[in-house]
C-alpha positions in Angstrom: -74.6 98.3 93.1 -71.3 97.1 95.1 -71.5 99.0 98.1 -71.0 95.8 100.2 -67.7 94.5 98.7 -66.9 98.6 99.1 -67.4 98.3 102.7 -65.6 95.1 103.3 -62.8 97.1 101.7 -62.8 99.8 103.7 -62.6 97.6 107.5 -59.4 96.9 105.7 -58.5 100.3 106.8 -57.9 102.2 109.8 -60.7 104.1 111.4 -61.6 108.1 112.3 -62.1 108.3 116.1 -65.4 109.3 115.0 -66.1 105.3 114.1 -65.7 105.5 110.9 -63.8 103.8 108.2 -61.3 105.5 106.5 -61.0 106.0 102.6 -57.4 106.5 102.0 -57.9 108.2 99.1 -58.2 111.6 99.2 -61.9 113.1 98.2 -63.1 114.6 95.1 -62.8 118.6 95.7 -60.4 118.8 98.7 -57.3 121.0 98.8 -53.8 120.3 97.4 -52.9 118.5 100.6 -52.5 114.8 101.0 -52.9 112.6 104.1 -50.0 110.3 105.6 -49.5 109.2 109.1 -46.3 108.4 110.9 -47.4 105.8 113.7 -50.2 106.7 115.1 -50.1 111.0 114.4 -51.0 112.1 111.0 -49.9 114.7 109.1 -49.6 116.4 104.9 -47.6 115.9 102.2 -47.6 117.7 99.0 -48.1 116.0 95.6 -44.3 115.4 94.9 -44.2 113.4 98.4 -42.5 116.5 100.5 -43.6 116.2 104.1 -45.4 119.9 104.5 -47.2 119.5 107.8 -45.0 116.7 109.9 -46.9 114.1 111.6 -48.5 115.4 114.7 -52.4 114.8 115.0 -54.1 111.8 116.1 -56.6 111.6 113.4 -57.7 114.3 110.5 -59.2 115.0 107.3 -58.7 116.6 104.0 -59.1 120.0 102.9 -61.7 121.8 102.5 -62.0 125.7 101.9 -58.6 125.9 103.3 -59.1 124.4 106.4 -59.1 120.1 107.4 -60.8 119.1 110.7 -58.0 117.6 112.7 -57.9 115.7 116.2 -55.7 117.3 118.8 -55.9 115.1 122.5 -59.1 114.5 124.3 -61.0 113.5 121.5 -61.3 117.0 120.9 -62.1 118.3 116.8 -60.6 121.3 115.0 -59.5 122.6 112.4 -55.9 123.4 110.2 -54.9 126.0 107.8 -52.4 124.5 105.0 -49.4 125.5 107.2 -50.6 123.4 109.8 -51.8 126.5 112.7 -54.8 125.5 114.3 -57.8 127.4 113.1 -60.1 126.7 115.1 -59.7 125.3 117.9 -60.0 121.6 119.4 -63.5 121.8 120.9 -65.4 119.8 119.2 -66.7 115.9 120.1 -66.8 115.1 116.0 -66.4 117.2 113.1 -67.3 117.0 109.3 -65.6 118.8 106.3 -66.6 122.6 105.1 -68.6 123.1 102.0 -69.9 126.0 101.3 -68.9 128.0 103.8 -70.2 125.6 106.7 -68.8 122.5 108.3 -71.0 119.8 110.8 -69.9 119.6 114.2 -70.9 118.3 117.1 -71.3 119.1 120.8 -72.5 116.3 123.4 -75.6 114.8 121.4 -76.4 117.0 119.1 -74.8 118.4 115.3 -74.6 122.0 114.0 -72.4 124.2 111.6 -70.0 126.3 112.4 -68.6 128.9 109.9 -64.8 129.2 109.6 -64.0 131.6 112.3 -65.5 128.7 114.3 -68.5 130.3 115.2 -72.0 128.3 115.2 -74.2 129.6 112.1 -76.5 126.6 113.3 -76.7 125.9 117.0 -76.3 122.1 117.6 -79.9 120.3 118.1 -78.9 117.6 115.0 -78.8 113.8 116.1 -76.6 113.4 113.1 -76.1 115.5 109.9 -74.0 116.2 106.8 -71.9 118.1 104.9 -74.0 120.8 102.2 -74.5 120.3 99.0 -76.2 122.3 96.2 -77.2 124.5 99.5 -78.9 122.0 101.7 -77.7 119.5 104.4 -79.3 116.3 105.0 -79.9 115.8 109.4 -81.5 113.1 110.7 -83.6 113.2 113.7 -84.3 110.6 116.5 -85.2 109.9 120.1 -85.1 105.6 120.5 -82.5 104.2 119.5 -82.5 99.6 119.9 -78.6 98.5 120.9 -77.9 94.6 121.6 -82.2 94.1 122.0 -82.9 97.2 124.3 -84.7 100.4 123.5 -82.4 103.2 124.6 -82.9 107.2 125.1 -81.0 109.3 123.5 -78.6 109.6 126.8 -79.0 106.2 126.9 -77.7 105.6 122.8 -73.9 104.3 121.8 -71.8 107.2 120.7 -71.9 105.8 117.5 -75.1 106.8 117.8 -74.4 110.5 116.9 -73.0 110.3 113.4 -71.8 112.3 110.5 -73.8 111.0 107.3 -71.9 109.6 104.5 -69.2 108.0 107.0 -71.2 104.5 107.7 -70.7 103.8 112.0 -68.9 100.4 113.1 -71.5 100.0 115.1 -74.8 99.6 113.1 -74.1 96.2 113.2 -75.4 96.5 116.4 -78.6 98.5 116.0 -80.3 102.0 115.2 -82.5 104.2 115.1 -86.0 103.2 115.9 -87.9 106.2 114.8 -85.5 108.4 112.8 -86.6 110.6 110.2 -84.4 112.5 107.3 -84.8 116.2 106.6 -82.6 119.0 104.9 -81.7 122.5 106.5 -80.4 125.7 103.9 -77.5 127.5 105.2 -79.5 129.7 107.6 -80.7 127.0 109.6 -83.8 126.4 108.4 -85.4 123.3 107.9 -86.7 123.6 104.8 -87.8 120.1 104.2 -89.3 118.4 107.5 -87.7 115.4 109.0 -90.3 112.8 107.7 -88.6 110.6 105.3 -87.0 106.9 106.9 -83.7 107.3 104.4 -82.3 110.0 102.2 -79.3 110.8 100.2 -77.4 114.4 99.7 -78.7 116.9 96.7 -76.8 116.3 93.7 -77.9 117.7 90.3 -81.5 119.1 91.8 -82.5 115.6 92.9 -82.2 114.1 96.7 -83.3 110.3 96.5 -85.8 109.4 99.6 -87.3 106.4 101.0 -91.2 105.7 101.1 -93.1 102.6 102.0 -90.4 101.0 100.5 -89.3 102.3 97.2 -87.2 104.8 96.3 -88.0 108.2 94.1 -86.4 111.7 94.1 -87.5 114.9 95.5 -86.5 118.3 94.3 -84.7 120.8 96.9 -88.2 122.2 97.8 -89.0 119.2 99.1 -91.7 118.4 96.2 -92.0 114.3 94.8 -90.4 115.1 91.5 -89.9 111.1 90.8 -92.1 109.2 92.2 -90.8 106.2 94.3 -91.2 103.4 92.6 -87.6 101.8 92.5 -86.2 99.0 94.4 -82.9 100.6 95.0 -82.1 104.0 93.8 -78.3 105.3 93.1 -77.3 109.3 93.8 -77.4 111.5 90.1 -74.5 111.6 88.8 -73.6 113.5 85.6 -77.0 114.3 84.9 -77.8 110.5 85.3 -79.0 107.6 88.1 -78.7 104.1 88.5 -82.2 102.7 89.0 -82.8 98.9 90.0 -86.6 97.8 89.2 -88.4 94.6 88.2 -86.8 92.4 91.9 -89.7 89.8 93.2 -89.0 86.7 95.7 -89.0 83.6 94.9 -88.6 81.7 98.3 -85.7 83.2 99.9 -84.5 84.6 97.0 -84.6 87.9 95.6 -84.5 87.6 91.6 -85.1 89.6 88.7 -83.8 92.7 89.1 -82.6 94.7 86.7 -80.6 97.9 86.4 -80.8 101.0 84.2 -80.3 104.5 84.0 -82.8 107.4 84.4 -82.7 111.0 83.7 -83.4 114.3 86.1 -86.9 113.8 85.3 -87.3 110.3 85.8 -87.8 108.8 82.3 -85.4 105.9 81.4 -82.7 107.1 79.3 -80.6 103.3 79.8 -83.5 101.0 79.9 -83.0 98.2 82.6 -81.2 95.2 81.7 -78.2 94.8 83.3 -77.3 92.5 86.4 -75.2 95.2 87.8 -73.7 99.3 87.5 -71.7 101.5 88.9 -72.7 105.0 88.5 -71.5 107.7 85.1 -68.2 108.4 85.5 -66.2 110.6 83.1 -69.2 109.7 80.6 -68.7 106.1 80.8 -70.1 103.5 83.6 -69.5 100.1 84.5 -72.0 97.3 84.0 -72.9 94.1 83.7 -75.0 92.1 81.9 -76.5 88.4 83.5 -74.2 86.1 83.4 -71.7 88.0 81.9 -68.7 90.2 82.9 -68.0 94.2 83.2 -67.9 96.8 80.5 -68.2 100.1 80.1 -71.4 101.9 78.1 -71.8 105.7 76.9 -74.4 107.5 77.8 -76.0 106.4 75.2 -76.2 102.7 76.6 -73.3 101.6 74.0 -70.9 98.8 74.9 -67.9 101.8 74.5 -65.4 98.8 76.6 -66.2 95.1 75.9 -67.7 93.0 78.7 -63.9 91.3 79.6 -63.1 92.0 83.0 -64.3 89.9 85.8 -64.4 93.2 87.8 -64.3 96.8 86.8 -64.6 100.2 88.8 -65.1 103.6 87.9 -62.9 106.3 86.0 -61.1 109.1 87.4 -58.6 110.8 86.3 -59.2 108.4 83.1 -57.7 105.5 84.9 -60.1 102.5 85.8 -58.9 99.6 87.9 -60.1 96.7 86.6 -59.8 92.7 87.0 -59.9 89.7 84.5 -59.0 86.1 85.4 -57.1 86.0 81.8 -54.9 88.4 83.4 -52.1 87.3 86.6 -52.3 90.8 87.8 -54.9 93.7 88.4 -53.7 96.9 86.3 -55.6 100.4 85.5 -56.4 100.8 81.7 -57.4 104.5 80.1 -60.7 105.1 78.3 -59.8 103.3 75.2 -59.6 100.3 76.9 -55.5 100.5 76.8 -53.9 98.6 79.2 -52.1 102.1 80.9 -49.8 99.7 84.3 -49.9 96.5 85.4 -50.3 97.0 89.5 -47.7 95.6 91.7 -49.1 96.3 94.6 -52.4 95.7 95.7 -55.2 98.2 94.5 -58.6 99.2 95.4 -58.8 102.4 95.3 -60.1 105.2 92.3 -57.3 107.8 91.6 -57.6 111.3 93.4 -55.9 114.3 91.6 -53.7 112.2 90.1 -52.8 110.0 92.8 -53.7 106.8 94.6 -52.6 104.9 97.8 -51.6 100.8 96.9 -50.3 99.0 99.7 -50.1 101.5 101.7 -48.2 103.6 98.9 -49.6 106.5 96.9 -48.5 105.6 93.0 -48.8 108.3 90.1 -50.7 107.8 86.9 -47.9 106.0 85.8 -48.1 103.2 88.4 -44.4 104.8 90.0 -44.7 104.9 93.9 -44.6 108.9 94.8 -44.2 108.2 98.6 -44.9 106.1 101.2 -49.0 106.7 102.7 -47.4 105.2 105.8 -44.2 106.4 106.8 -42.5 103.8 108.7 -39.2 104.1 110.8 -37.6 102.1 108.3 -38.7 104.6 105.6 -36.2 107.7 104.7 -38.3 109.6 102.7 -40.5 111.7 103.1 -39.5 111.5 107.3 -41.2 114.4 109.3 -39.9 117.6 109.6 
């Protein structure tokens, strides 16, 4: 999987105040408004590019369940509604998105979960947390943190240690928890899967990836291991399939022999390992490359629908995928037939969400037309803050 490449791209964009990198494209499942910024202030526009909440926040997230997290002065986070009204006062040291009625927030060094009224339903008690998925939220606990060669306690750890899961902190290169364990909490605050795993993922398709003794497998929502840890790497389930890697072995200082395939939720291989690289299924297709070959797209039978002719290929979203080829001068988006939808004259890096993507600090639509700036500079007339 090309997580390192994506992480590198993320560093090109502004970061959240809570020490995470920002993806400019609206998250999947988010509400109708899109983020914009004017200087150092953030606001929202609609799909036509009209500013509906003028940039006045120090930071923000997308709308989920009618609320968006915003940072308002003094490094505190609260939530606004879609009119820009502050619905939950800025009082938290960090915050996540609402999902399944609750949102993770941090007070001091501990994470808990609030409801739409801003009331704690699950009191702050975790060193890290994630949004709810399929009735469960990933949580992390630890007592010792390594930083710059020193072992620190909870009281002394750097502020990026108290992180929101699924938003990698920029400080991880300097250390990390020494005794961290992952588990899951339900919507009532019960720890239904105790924190015993060295690494874990959100639930998807009824499964969550876990890491045990150097191998990866999957549990169900009771915590029962349903696919034994046996893979060198394993990704989250998407559209009923998960990409997994097997066969890795060390030859001197190199790791060789790794091949990717896809399993179903029972753990059975539905597409046998044989790919050098893969991306998860999206809209029925997955980008893959055979050893020594370029990227193409396969369907859920493993058959190439689009031949491996691309030097790089991204997931399909809104019916389009970004690809590159040494045979072409520009990056371009293709549809599922392989037909070129439009050439990206601007540097393109992101998938589409709700019909728009961000390219060179501009929102563009599925025909490649500029809809509005993502970064509203003083030299741009539209959309202007109202």
